[in-house]
ROGU-342181 format. One line per field, with one value per residue (C-alpha): residue number from 1; chain; x, y, z; residue in three letters. Coordinates in Angstrom, 1 decimal, m for minus. Example, Ala and Ser with C-alpha at 12.3 -4.5 7.8 and 13.67 -1.06 7.14 Angstrom:
% residues 2
i <- [1 2]
ch <- [A A]
c1 <- [12.3 13.7]
c2 <- [m4.5 m1.1]
c3 <- [7.8 7.1]
aa <- [ALA SER]
***
This chain:
% residues 619
i <- [1 2 3 4 5 6 7 8 9 10 11 12 13 14 15 16 17 18 19 20 21 22 23 24 25 26 27 28 29 30 31 32 33 34 35 36 37 38 39 40 41 42 43 44 45 46 47 48 49 50 51 52 53 54 55 56 57 58 59 60 61 62 63 64 65 66 67 68 69 70 71 72 73 74 75 76 77 78 79 80 81 82 83 84 85 86 87 88 89 90 91 92 93 94 95 96 97 98 99 100 101 102 103 104 105 106 107 108 109 110 111 112 113 114 115 116 117 118 119 120 121 122 123 124 125 126 127 128 129 130 131 132 133 134 135 136 137 138 139 140 141 142 143 144 145 146 147 148 149 150 151 152 153 154 155 156 157 158 159 160 161 162 163 164 165 166 167 168 169 170 171 172 173 174 175 176 177 178 179 180 181 182 183 184 185 186 187 188 189 190 191 192 193 194 195 196 197 198 199 200 201 202 203 204 205 206 207 208 209 210 211 212 213 214 215 216 217 218 219 220 221 222 223 224 225 226 227 228 229 230 231 232 233 234 235 236 237 238 239 240 241 242 243 244 245 246 247 248 249 250 251 252 253 254 255 256 257 258 259 260 261 262 263 264 265 266 267 268 269 270 271 272 273 274 275 276 277 278 279 280 281 282 283 284 285 286 287 288 289 290 291 292 293 294 295 296 297 298 299 300 301 302 303 304 305 306 307 308 309 310 311 312 313 314 315 316 317 318 319 320 321 322 323 324 325 326 327 328 329 330 331 332 333 334 335 336 337 338 339 340 341 342 343 344 345 346 347 348 349 350 351 352 353 354 355 356 357 358 359 360 361 362 363 364 365 366 367 368 369 370 371 372 373 374 375 376 377 378 379 380 381 382 383 384 385 386 387 388 389 390 391 392 393 394 395 396 397 398 399 400 401 402 403 404 405 406 407 408 409 410 411 412 413 414 415 416 417 418 419 420 421 422 423 424 425 426 427 428 429 430 431 432 433 434 435 436 437 438 439 440 441 442 443 444 445 446 447 448 449 450 451 452 453 454 455 456 457 458 459 460 461 462 463 464 465 466 467 468 469 470 471 472 473 474 475 476 477 478 479 480 481 482 483 484 485 486 487 488 489 490 491 492 493 494 495 496 497 498 499 500 501 502 503 504 505 506 507 508 509 510 511 512 513 514 515 516 517 518 519 520 521 522 523 524 525 526 527 528 529 530 531 532 533 534 535 536 537 538 539 540 541 542 543 544 545 546 547 548 549 550 551 552 553 554 555 556 557 558 559 560 561 562 563 564 565 566 567 568 569 570 571 572 573 574 575 576 577 578 579 580 581 582 583 584 585 586 587 588 589 590 591 592 593 594 595 596 597 598 599 600 601 602 603 604 605 606 607 608 609 610 611 612 613 614 615 616 617 618 619]
ch <- [A A A A A A A A A A A A A A A A A A A A A A A A A A A A A A A A A A A A A A A A A A A A A A A A A A A A A A A A A A A A A A A A A A A A A A A A A A A A A A A A A A A A A A A A A A A A A A A A A A A A A A A A A A A A A A A A A A A A A A A A A A A A A A A A A A A A A A A A A A A A A A A A A A A A A A A A A A A A A A A A A A A A A A A A A A A A A A A A A A A A A A A A A A A A A A A A A A A A A A A A A A A A A A A A A A A A A A A A A A A A A A A A A A A A A A A A A A A A A A A A A A A A A A A A A A A A A A A A A A A A A A A A A A A A A A A A A A A A A A A A A A A A A A A A A A A A A A A A A A A A A A A A A A A A A A A A A A A A A A A A A A A A A A A A A A A A A A A A A A A A A A A A A A A A A A A A A A A A A A A A A A A A A A A A A A A A A A A A A A A A A A A A A A A A A A A A A A A A A A A A A A A A A A A A A A A A A A A A A A A A A A A A A A A A A A A A A A A A A A A A A A A A A A A A A A A A A A A A A A A A A A A A A A A A A A A A A A A A A A A A A A A A A A A A A A A A A A A A A A A A A A A A A A A A A A A A A A A A A A A A A A A A A A A A A A A A A A A A A A A A A A A A A A A A A A A A A A A A A A A A A A A A A A A A A A A A A A A A A A A A A A A A A A A A A A A A A A A A A A A A A A A A A A A A A A A A A A A A A A A]
c1 <- [m41.2 m38.4 m36.1 m38.6 m38.7 m34.9 m34.9 m37.0 m35.1 m32.4 m33.9 m35.9 m32.5 m29.9 m26.6 m27.9 m27.0 m27.1 m31.6 m30.6 m29.1 m31.2 m34.0 m31.8 m31.2 m34.5 m36.0 m33.2 m33.7 m37.5 m37.5 m34.5 m36.4 m33.1 m32.3 m30.6 m28.6 m25.5 m23.9 m19.8 m17.9 m14.0 m11.7 m7.6 m7.8 m10.3 m14.3 m16.5 m20.0 m21.8 m25.8 m27.2 m30.6 m31.6 m27.7 m27.3 m25.9 m22.4 m22.3 m23.2 m20.5 m17.7 m18.2 m19.0 m15.4 m14.0 m12.6 m11.2 m8.9 m10.4 m9.0 m8.7 m11.2 m13.9 m17.1 m15.6 m12.5 m13.2 m15.0 m12.2 m10.5 m12.3 m14.9 m17.5 m20.4 m20.3 m22.9 m22.6 m25.5 m24.1 m21.0 m19.8 m18.9 m16.7 m12.8 m12.0 m11.2 m10.1 m12.3 m15.1 m15.6 m15.8 m17.8 m20.4 m20.3 m21.3 m23.6 m25.3 m25.4 m25.5 m26.4 m24.8 m24.7 m22.5 m22.5 m19.8 m20.4 m18.5 m18.2 m16.5 m13.8 m13.3 m14.3 m15.9 m18.0 m20.5 m23.9 m24.5 m27.7 m27.4 m30.2 m29.8 m30.9 m28.9 m30.2 m29.4 m30.7 m32.3 m31.0 m33.3 m32.7 m29.5 m29.8 m32.4 m29.4 m27.2 m29.5 m29.4 m25.8 m26.2 m28.4 m25.9 m22.9 m25.4 m26.5 m22.6 m21.9 m24.6 m23.8 m19.9 m21.1 m23.4 m20.7 m18.5 m20.8 m21.6 m17.8 m17.1 m19.7 m18.2 m15.1 m16.4 m18.4 m15.2 m13.4 m15.7 m15.6 m12.2 m12.3 m15.0 m12.6 m9.9 m12.0 m13.1 m9.5 m7.8 m4.9 m4.6 m4.0 m4.6 m8.1 m7.5 m5.2 m7.2 m10.5 m7.6 m6.6 m10.7 m11.2 m8.4 m8.9 m12.3 m12.0 m8.2 m8.3 m6.2 m6.9 m4.2 m3.6 m0.5 0.3 3.3 5.4 9.1 11.2 14.6 16.0 13.8 10.0 6.7 3.4 1.0 m2.0 m3.1 m6.7 m7.1 m5.8 m2.2 0.0 0.4 3.6 2.8 5.2 8.1 11.2 12.2 15.1 14.4 15.6 15.0 14.4 11.0 7.7 7.3 11.2 11.6 8.5 10.1 13.5 12.2 8.9 6.7 4.6 6.5 4.3 5.5 2.8 4.4 7.3 8.3 9.7 12.0 15.6 16.0 18.8 18.2 14.6 15.6 13.7 10.8 10.4 11.0 8.2 6.0 6.8 6.4 3.0 1.7 1.1 2.9 1.8 2.0 2.4 3.0 1.7 4.2 3.1 4.3 4.9 6.5 8.0 9.5 8.2 6.7 5.5 3.1 0.1 1.0 m1.4 m0.8 m2.1 m1.9 m2.1 0.1 m1.2 m1.3 m3.0 m5.4 m4.4 m8.0 m6.8 m3.4 m4.9 m7.4 m4.7 m2.7 m5.5 m5.4 m2.2 m2.5 m5.3 m3.3 m0.8 m3.2 m4.2 m0.6 m0.2 m3.7 m2.3 1.6 0.0 m2.9 m0.3 2.1 m1.0 m2.1 1.9 1.8 m1.3 m0.1 2.7 1.1 m1.0 2.4 3.8 0.9 0.2 3.8 3.8 0.6 1.7 5.0 3.2 1.3 4.4 6.8 3.4 3.6 7.2 7.8 4.2 6.1 9.5 8.2 6.2 9.6 12.1 9.5 9.2 12.8 14.1 11.8 12.2 16.0 15.8 13.5 15.9 19.0 17.0 15.9 19.5 20.8 17.8 19.0 22.5 21.2 19.1 22.0 23.9 21.3 21.2 24.7 24.3 21.1 22.5 23.9 19.8 17.8 19.9 19.1 15.3 13.0 12.7 9.2 9.7 13.3 12.0 9.1 11.8 14.0 10.6 9.8 13.5 13.5 9.8 11.2 14.7 12.3 9.8 13.3 14.4 11.1 11.2 14.5 13.3 10.4 12.2 14.7 12.1 10.3 13.8 14.3 10.4 11.3 14.6 12.4 10.3 13.0 14.1 10.9 10.3 13.7 13.2 15.4 17.8 20.9 22.8 21.4 24.6 25.7 25.5 26.4 23.6 25.2 27.9 25.5 23.5 26.8 27.8 24.1 24.1 28.1 26.7 23.6 24.4 27.3 24.8 23.0 25.6 26.9 23.4 23.0 26.4 24.6 23.0 24.0 22.1 23.1 23.9 22.8 24.2 23.0 24.5 22.9 26.3 24.8 23.3 24.7 24.6 21.6 21.0 20.2 20.7 22.8 22.5 18.3 18.8 21.2 18.1 16.1 18.7 19.3 15.7 14.7 18.4 17.2 13.8 14.5 17.3 14.2 12.1 14.5 15.4 12.1 11.3 14.4 13.0 10.1 11.7 13.3 16.9 16.4 16.2 18.7 18.1 18.6 18.4 18.9 19.3 19.1 19.8 19.0 18.5 15.4 16.5 14.6 14.5 17.0 15.1 16.1 14.5 15.0 13.8 14.2 12.4 11.5 8.1 6.2 3.7 m0.4 m2.3 m4.2 m0.7 0.8 m1.9 m0.7 3.2 3.9 1.4 3.8 3.5 2.2 4.7 4.4 7.2 6.3 6.4 10.0 11.7 10.4 9.0 6.8 8.7 11.3 9.0 7.0 10.3 11.2 8.1 8.1 12.4 11.4 8.2 7.9 11.4 12.7 9.7 9.8 7.8 8.3 6.0 6.0 4.6 4.6 3.7 3.0 5.7 7.5 9.4 8.8 10.4 10.2 10.8 12.1 11.8 14.0 13.5 16.1 14.1 12.7 15.2 13.2 10.0 10.5 12.2 9.3 6.7 9.1 10.7]
c2 <- [m32.0 m33.8 m30.5 m28.2 m29.8 m30.0 m26.3 m25.9 m27.6 m25.6 m22.0 m23.4 m25.2 m23.0 m24.2 m28.0 m29.8 m33.7 m32.7 m31.6 m34.7 m36.7 m35.2 m35.8 m39.6 m40.0 m38.3 m40.3 m43.6 m43.2 m42.1 m44.4 m47.6 m48.1 m50.4 m47.1 m44.5 m42.7 m39.4 m38.8 m35.9 m35.8 m34.4 m34.6 m37.7 m39.2 m40.3 m39.9 m40.9 m38.4 m39.2 m42.8 m44.1 m47.8 m48.8 m52.5 m52.7 m54.2 m51.6 m48.8 m49.8 m50.0 m46.8 m45.1 m46.1 m42.7 m41.7 m44.2 m44.4 m46.0 m47.9 m46.7 m49.6 m49.0 m46.5 m43.3 m44.3 m43.8 m40.4 m38.9 m39.8 m38.6 m36.6 m38.1 m40.3 m44.0 m46.7 m50.3 m52.3 m55.4 m55.0 m58.5 m57.9 m54.7 m55.7 m57.6 m55.4 m56.3 m53.4 m52.9 m57.1 m56.7 m53.5 m55.8 m58.3 m55.6 m54.1 m56.8 m54.6 m56.0 m52.5 m48.8 m45.2 m42.4 m38.6 m36.4 m33.2 m30.7 m27.0 m25.5 m27.7 m28.9 m32.9 m31.7 m35.4 m37.7 m39.4 m43.1 m45.1 m49.0 m51.6 m55.1 m56.3 m56.4 m53.8 m50.0 m47.0 m44.6 m41.9 m40.2 m40.9 m40.6 m36.8 m36.5 m37.7 m35.5 m32.6 m33.8 m33.8 m30.1 m29.1 m30.7 m28.6 m25.9 m26.7 m27.3 m23.8 m22.3 m23.7 m22.9 m19.3 m19.0 m20.1 m17.6 m14.6 m15.7 m17.1 m13.3 m11.4 m13.5 m11.9 m8.2 m8.7 m9.6 m7.1 m4.5 m5.7 m5.4 m2.0 m1.0 m2.1 m0.1 2.5 2.2 1.5 4.3 3.9 0.2 m2.6 m5.6 m6.1 m5.5 m7.7 m10.1 m9.7 m10.3 m13.5 m15.1 m13.8 m15.4 m18.8 m18.5 m17.8 m18.9 m22.7 m23.0 m24.9 m21.8 m18.5 m16.3 m12.8 m11.7 m8.1 m8.0 m6.3 m5.5 m9.0 m10.9 m11.5 m12.5 m13.5 m10.7 m12.6 m16.2 m18.3 m21.8 m24.9 m24.7 m24.1 m20.3 m18.7 m15.0 m12.9 m15.5 m14.0 m16.1 m15.1 m14.1 m16.3 m18.0 m21.0 m20.2 m19.1 m15.9 m15.2 m15.7 m14.0 m11.4 m11.4 m11.2 m9.1 m12.0 m14.8 m17.6 m21.0 m24.7 m27.0 m29.9 m29.1 m32.2 m32.3 m29.1 m29.8 m30.5 m28.3 m25.0 m25.2 m26.9 m24.5 m24.6 m28.3 m28.0 m26.2 m28.5 m31.5 m28.9 m28.1 m30.6 m28.7 m30.1 m27.0 m23.0 m20.0 m16.3 m13.3 m9.9 m6.9 m4.6 m0.6 1.5 m2.0 m3.5 m5.9 m5.0 m8.6 m11.0 m13.0 m16.8 m20.1 m23.6 m27.1 m30.4 m32.1 m31.6 m29.3 m26.1 m23.0 m21.8 m19.1 m17.7 m18.4 m16.8 m13.5 m12.9 m14.0 m11.3 m8.6 m9.7 m9.3 m5.5 m4.5 m5.1 m3.0 m0.1 m0.7 m0.9 2.8 4.5 3.5 5.4 8.0 9.1 8.2 10.9 13.5 13.7 14.0 16.6 18.3 17.7 19.2 22.1 23.1 23.1 25.3 27.7 27.7 28.4 31.6 32.5 32.2 33.8 36.5 37.2 36.6 39.3 41.7 41.1 41.2 44.5 45.9 44.6 46.1 49.2 49.3 47.6 50.5 53.5 51.9 51.1 54.9 55.7 53.1 53.6 57.1 55.7 52.6 55.5 58.4 55.3 54.5 57.9 58.8 56.2 57.8 61.0 59.6 58.4 61.1 63.4 61.0 61.6 65.2 65.8 63.3 65.6 68.2 64.8 64.0 67.0 66.8 65.4 61.7 61.1 64.0 62.3 58.4 60.0 61.4 58.1 56.2 58.6 58.2 54.4 54.4 56.3 54.4 51.1 52.2 53.9 49.8 48.3 50.7 49.3 46.1 46.1 48.5 45.5 42.8 45.5 45.8 41.8 41.4 44.2 42.4 38.9 40.9 42.4 38.6 37.2 39.6 39.0 35.6 33.2 35.7 33.3 30.6 27.2 24.9 22.0 21.0 17.9 18.2 15.9 18.9 21.7 20.0 19.7 22.9 24.2 22.1 23.1 26.8 26.2 24.5 27.1 29.9 28.1 27.5 31.3 32.5 29.9 28.4 26.2 24.6 21.2 18.6 15.4 16.0 12.4 12.2 9.6 10.7 8.5 7.7 7.3 11.2 12.4 16.3 18.4 21.7 23.8 27.9 26.6 30.0 29.4 25.6 27.0 29.4 26.2 24.2 26.8 27.6 23.6 23.1 26.4 25.3 22.3 23.2 25.6 22.8 20.5 23.3 24.2 20.2 19.6 21.9 19.3 16.3 14.9 13.6 11.0 13.4 13.6 16.3 14.6 16.0 13.7 14.3 11.9 12.1 9.5 8.8 8.7 8.7 11.4 13.7 14.1 13.4 15.3 14.6 17.0 14.8 16.0 14.9 18.5 19.5 18.4 20.7 20.1 18.8 21.9 24.2 22.1 23.4 27.0 26.0 27.7 30.9 33.5 35.5 32.5 31.8 29.6 30.8 33.4 37.2 38.6 35.1 34.7 36.2 33.8 33.7 31.6 28.7 30.7 31.3 27.9 26.9 29.3 28.1 24.6 24.8 27.3 28.1 24.6 23.0 20.5 19.3 20.2 18.1 17.5 15.1 15.2 13.9 16.2 15.4 13.1 14.6 16.5 15.6 18.0 15.8 17.8 16.6 18.5 17.0 16.6 18.2 21.4 23.3 22.8 22.9 26.7 27.4 26.6 28.5 31.4 32.2]
c3 <- [m40.0 m38.1 m39.3 m38.1 m34.6 m34.7 m34.8 m32.2 m30.3 m31.2 m30.3 m27.4 m25.6 m26.7 m25.7 m24.1 m26.9 m24.9 m25.7 m29.4 m30.1 m28.0 m30.5 m33.4 m33.2 m32.0 m35.6 m37.6 m36.4 m36.8 m40.3 m41.3 m40.2 m38.1 m35.2 m32.9 m33.4 m32.2 m32.6 m32.2 m31.2 m32.6 m30.2 m30.2 m33.1 m30.7 m31.2 m28.2 m27.8 m27.2 m27.4 m28.1 m28.7 m28.5 m28.5 m27.1 m23.4 m24.5 m27.4 m25.1 m22.4 m25.2 m26.0 m22.3 m21.2 m22.7 m26.3 m28.5 m31.2 m34.3 m37.1 m40.8 m42.1 m39.8 m40.3 m38.4 m39.9 m42.8 m42.4 m40.5 m43.7 m46.8 m44.9 m46.7 m46.2 m45.3 m46.6 m45.2 m46.6 m45.3 m43.0 m43.1 m46.7 m45.8 m45.5 m42.0 m39.2 m35.8 m33.9 m36.7 m36.3 m32.4 m32.8 m35.0 m32.8 m29.8 m31.8 m33.3 m36.3 m40.2 m41.9 m41.2 m42.3 m41.3 m41.9 m41.6 m39.2 m40.4 m39.5 m42.6 m43.8 m40.3 m39.0 m35.7 m35.5 m36.8 m37.1 m37.6 m37.3 m37.6 m38.5 m37.0 m40.8 m44.0 m46.7 m47.9 m46.9 m49.4 m50.7 m49.3 m46.1 m46.4 m47.4 m44.4 m42.0 m43.8 m43.2 m39.3 m39.6 m40.8 m37.6 m34.9 m36.3 m35.8 m32.2 m31.5 m33.2 m31.8 m27.9 m28.6 m29.5 m26.5 m24.2 m25.4 m25.0 m21.3 m20.7 m22.0 m19.9 m17.0 m17.4 m18.6 m15.2 m13.5 m14.7 m14.0 m10.3 m10.1 m12.1 m8.6 m6.0 m7.7 m7.7 m4.0 m2.8 m3.7 m0.9 0.0 m3.2 m1.1 m1.4 m5.6 m5.7 m3.4 m6.4 m9.4 m8.0 m7.2 m10.9 m12.2 m10.0 m11.6 m15.1 m16.0 m15.5 m12.7 m9.2 m7.6 m8.0 m6.3 m6.6 m6.6 m6.0 m6.6 m3.8 m5.8 m6.2 m4.5 m4.7 m2.1 m2.3 m1.6 m2.4 m2.7 m3.5 m3.5 m1.9 m2.0 1.6 1.1 1.9 2.2 3.0 2.5 0.0 m2.9 m4.8 m8.6 m10.6 m14.0 m12.6 m11.3 m13.4 m11.7 m11.6 m15.3 m16.2 m13.8 m15.3 m19.1 m19.0 m20.8 m19.9 m19.0 m19.7 m17.7 m19.1 m17.4 m15.1 m14.7 m18.2 m17.6 m17.3 m13.5 m12.7 m15.2 m13.7 m9.5 m8.5 m10.5 m9.6 m6.1 m5.6 m7.6 m5.3 m1.8 m3.0 m5.6 m9.0 m12.3 m14.4 m14.7 m16.0 m14.9 m16.5 m15.9 m13.7 m16.4 m15.2 m18.5 m19.3 m16.1 m14.5 m10.6 m9.6 m11.3 m11.3 m11.3 m12.2 m10.6 m11.5 m10.6 m13.8 m16.8 m19.7 m21.5 m20.8 m23.5 m25.9 m23.8 m20.4 m21.1 m22.8 m20.0 m17.4 m18.7 m18.6 m14.7 m14.5 m16.1 m13.8 m10.9 m12.0 m12.3 m8.6 m7.7 m9.4 m8.5 m4.8 m5.7 m7.3 m5.1 m2.0 m3.9 m4.6 m1.3 0.5 m2.3 m1.2 2.0 1.6 m0.4 2.7 4.9 2.4 2.2 6.1 7.2 4.2 5.8 8.9 8.4 7.0 9.7 12.3 10.2 10.2 13.7 14.1 12.7 14.9 17.7 17.1 16.5 19.6 21.3 20.3 21.2 24.4 25.1 25.2 27.5 29.3 29.6 31.2 33.6 34.6 34.4 36.4 38.8 39.6 39.7 42.1 44.6 44.4 44.9 48.0 49.7 49.2 50.7 53.6 54.3 53.4 55.7 58.6 61.0 60.6 61.1 64.2 65.9 64.8 67.6 67.7 66.3 63.7 62.5 62.7 60.3 58.3 57.9 57.4 54.2 53.0 53.2 51.5 48.4 48.3 48.3 45.7 43.7 43.7 42.9 39.5 39.2 39.5 36.8 34.4 34.5 33.5 31.1 29.4 29.3 27.7 25.3 23.8 23.4 21.7 19.5 18.8 18.3 15.7 14.0 13.3 11.6 9.4 9.7 6.6 6.5 6.7 7.0 10.5 13.3 15.4 18.1 17.9 17.9 21.3 23.6 23.0 23.9 26.9 28.4 27.6 29.4 32.4 32.6 32.7 35.7 37.7 37.1 38.5 41.3 42.9 44.6 41.7 40.0 37.9 36.1 32.7 30.6 27.2 24.6 21.7 18.3 16.6 12.8 13.2 10.0 9.5 8.9 7.0 9.4 11.0 13.5 15.7 15.9 16.8 19.3 21.2 20.7 23.1 25.2 25.8 26.3 28.3 30.9 31.4 32.2 34.8 36.2 36.8 38.7 41.1 41.5 42.3 44.7 47.9 48.1 46.7 50.0 50.1 47.4 45.0 42.1 39.6 36.1 32.6 29.6 26.0 23.2 19.5 16.8 13.2 11.9 8.1 6.3 9.8 12.9 17.1 19.5 23.1 26.1 29.6 32.9 36.5 37.7 38.6 35.4 33.7 34.5 31.0 30.8 31.1 28.0 25.8 25.9 25.9 22.6 23.4 22.9 26.7 28.2 31.4 34.2 36.0 39.0 38.0 36.8 36.5 32.8 29.6 28.2 24.7 24.8 23.5 21.4 19.8 20.2 18.5 15.5 14.5 14.6 13.1 10.6 9.9 9.6 9.1 11.5 15.3 18.7 21.3 24.9 27.2 30.9 34.4 36.9 40.0 37.4 34.5 31.0 28.0 24.7 21.7 18.7 14.9 12.0 8.5 5.9 3.3 5.1 2.8 m0.2 1.1 2.5 m1.3 m2.7 m0.6 m0.6 2.0]
aa <- [UNK UNK UNK UNK UNK UNK UNK UNK UNK UNK UNK UNK UNK UNK UNK UNK UNK UNK UNK UNK UNK UNK UNK UNK UNK UNK UNK UNK UNK UNK UNK UNK UNK UNK UNK UNK UNK UNK UNK UNK UNK UNK UNK UNK UNK UNK UNK UNK UNK UNK UNK UNK UNK UNK UNK UNK UNK UNK UNK UNK UNK UNK UNK UNK UNK UNK UNK UNK UNK UNK UNK UNK UNK UNK UNK UNK UNK UNK UNK UNK UNK UNK UNK UNK UNK UNK UNK UNK UNK UNK UNK UNK UNK UNK UNK UNK UNK UNK UNK UNK UNK UNK UNK UNK UNK UNK UNK UNK UNK UNK UNK UNK UNK UNK UNK UNK UNK UNK UNK UNK UNK UNK UNK UNK UNK UNK UNK UNK UNK UNK UNK UNK UNK UNK UNK UNK UNK UNK UNK UNK UNK UNK UNK UNK UNK UNK UNK UNK UNK UNK UNK UNK UNK UNK UNK UNK UNK UNK UNK UNK UNK UNK UNK UNK UNK UNK UNK UNK UNK UNK UNK UNK UNK UNK UNK UNK UNK UNK UNK UNK UNK UNK UNK UNK UNK UNK UNK UNK UNK UNK UNK UNK UNK UNK UNK UNK UNK UNK UNK UNK UNK UNK UNK UNK UNK UNK UNK UNK UNK UNK UNK UNK UNK UNK UNK UNK UNK UNK UNK UNK UNK UNK UNK UNK UNK UNK UNK UNK UNK UNK UNK UNK UNK UNK UNK UNK UNK UNK UNK UNK UNK UNK UNK UNK UNK UNK UNK UNK UNK UNK UNK UNK UNK UNK UNK UNK UNK UNK UNK UNK UNK UNK UNK UNK UNK UNK UNK UNK UNK UNK UNK UNK UNK UNK UNK UNK UNK UNK UNK UNK UNK UNK UNK UNK UNK UNK UNK UNK UNK UNK UNK UNK UNK UNK UNK UNK UNK UNK UNK UNK UNK UNK UNK UNK UNK UNK UNK UNK UNK UNK UNK UNK UNK UNK UNK UNK UNK UNK UNK UNK UNK UNK UNK UNK UNK UNK UNK UNK UNK UNK UNK UNK UNK UNK UNK UNK UNK UNK UNK UNK UNK UNK UNK UNK UNK UNK UNK UNK UNK UNK UNK UNK UNK UNK UNK UNK UNK UNK UNK UNK UNK UNK UNK UNK UNK UNK UNK UNK UNK UNK UNK UNK UNK UNK UNK UNK UNK UNK UNK UNK UNK UNK UNK UNK UNK UNK UNK UNK UNK UNK UNK UNK UNK UNK UNK UNK UNK UNK UNK UNK UNK UNK UNK UNK UNK UNK UNK UNK UNK UNK UNK UNK UNK UNK UNK UNK UNK UNK UNK UNK UNK UNK UNK UNK UNK UNK UNK UNK UNK UNK UNK UNK UNK UNK UNK UNK UNK UNK UNK UNK UNK UNK UNK UNK UNK UNK UNK UNK UNK UNK UNK UNK UNK UNK UNK UNK UNK UNK UNK UNK UNK UNK UNK UNK UNK UNK UNK UNK UNK UNK UNK UNK UNK UNK UNK UNK UNK UNK UNK UNK UNK UNK UNK UNK UNK UNK UNK UNK UNK UNK UNK UNK UNK UNK UNK UNK UNK UNK UNK UNK UNK UNK UNK UNK UNK UNK UNK UNK UNK UNK UNK UNK UNK UNK UNK UNK UNK UNK UNK UNK UNK UNK UNK UNK UNK UNK UNK UNK UNK UNK UNK UNK UNK UNK UNK UNK UNK UNK UNK UNK UNK UNK UNK UNK UNK UNK UNK UNK UNK UNK UNK UNK UNK UNK UNK UNK UNK UNK UNK UNK UNK UNK UNK UNK UNK UNK UNK UNK UNK UNK UNK UNK UNK UNK UNK UNK UNK UNK UNK UNK UNK UNK UNK UNK UNK UNK UNK UNK UNK UNK UNK UNK UNK UNK UNK UNK UNK UNK UNK UNK UNK UNK UNK UNK UNK UNK UNK UNK UNK UNK UNK UNK UNK UNK UNK UNK UNK UNK UNK]
***
């Protein structure tokens, strides 16, 4: 009946050892006609009373003081030595032991029975029942207490398994939570590192957690959980003097159970950190990628003591998950960049094919128009010359005409001459448009060469300036050069990039000349050219203080045949050709910013990796 009662408590209260121990003691004391009883656990060689029933206050207070070491001739000492039941019918007849005598005096008992609690061959505790009168316990009572001891072992083992199962489930839940965060943060590793730090703090027996990432010969804190003052973003030199540094350099877990016991020279940095931040034990698990540590998950405690194998195993699991997150972000970023490059190459290929088809069509049309246009231009010039000769030959005849007739004939001749001049003017404009169309259709056919952009800009700027001066003797503009000293040569098609610069400079000169008449006496036309090295690209800025460009016009600026210049002053193909050269041929970008009446600034960026992309695209 008593055994079934204990088993009932074990089954109904899994993991709650206190209630099980109390029921065991109640039945053991009652059925064995004892005065009181105690249940002890053996932990690291010391005995701790975990349950008491009817124990005299002084004796109870003695055992509440914590785990105690006992002598070999005490009841607990004999059980520890023999792992067998001890039976004292009269304790006063036993060999004197100071601790045992003190216990007899405090407990006031005369007889005692102690039964070991054995798990396999391991001693994990003992049950003692006491009587305050002399007399032996019967064999039946000894057997009964032995069965209770076995049930206590079952309860302890059940509790251990249940706790392990609960911890395992919690740890699996934490691992699943981290994996969920990984799946939800494909481009941001920080939420994952924070989740890993929180899980390690909860399950690995630490008071503080820091996640460190390696950067060359240094490392810095990327995430932190716990009360110790974090130093996020602070760089530490990589050395074996600290747990994180040692773990990264050796690519294995570094465990410092007692930092104060470490050599003060070899581990000076660890001892300094320990003193400043108030921790005495630390462990760092490396975050390994292909055998190389890229960081660590580091645990710290304010009290010295080793971390358990289970805690270390779990810490290493969390470190592996952090690596998965970092790798996912890296691979996702590389994949996205590759996809963007592929899309750009595809778009460039399609655009190039379209432009090639359009260029062939435009070239065919331009060639077909050019021949008759040459005849129009040539014959209009010849006709003007013939008309002048006709006027000279017919002058005597005109002089004999009546004044009205003479005036009418003179007006007719001048009208014909004016019409011929307009034909010649528009013929030349049409010829300019055709030449631009032919240039547009040719695209970039030159060779790629390592080129100094500063030198190329200087040559184009000088050429454009003198060209503007040749067309207008009164033209003048202040040229400002800000060439970056560290701009390295870049692979481009020089003649095509020169066309871009010439077009941008010419547009800037035109804008300043158009603003001059209305700007006032204080206006000083200026054009500034800036070059900068950006590492993966070169940036060129061309800024003028001319008329500026309205927002609605900027949207159309790079469209073929769109121009803001009056009829006869522009073909509308210059910026379109420049865009194709920069964006499609060289894989760069060209952008414009402007404020009407103040300035216009074109920004050209030429990437260094363009040639590889172009080759991959089949150009």
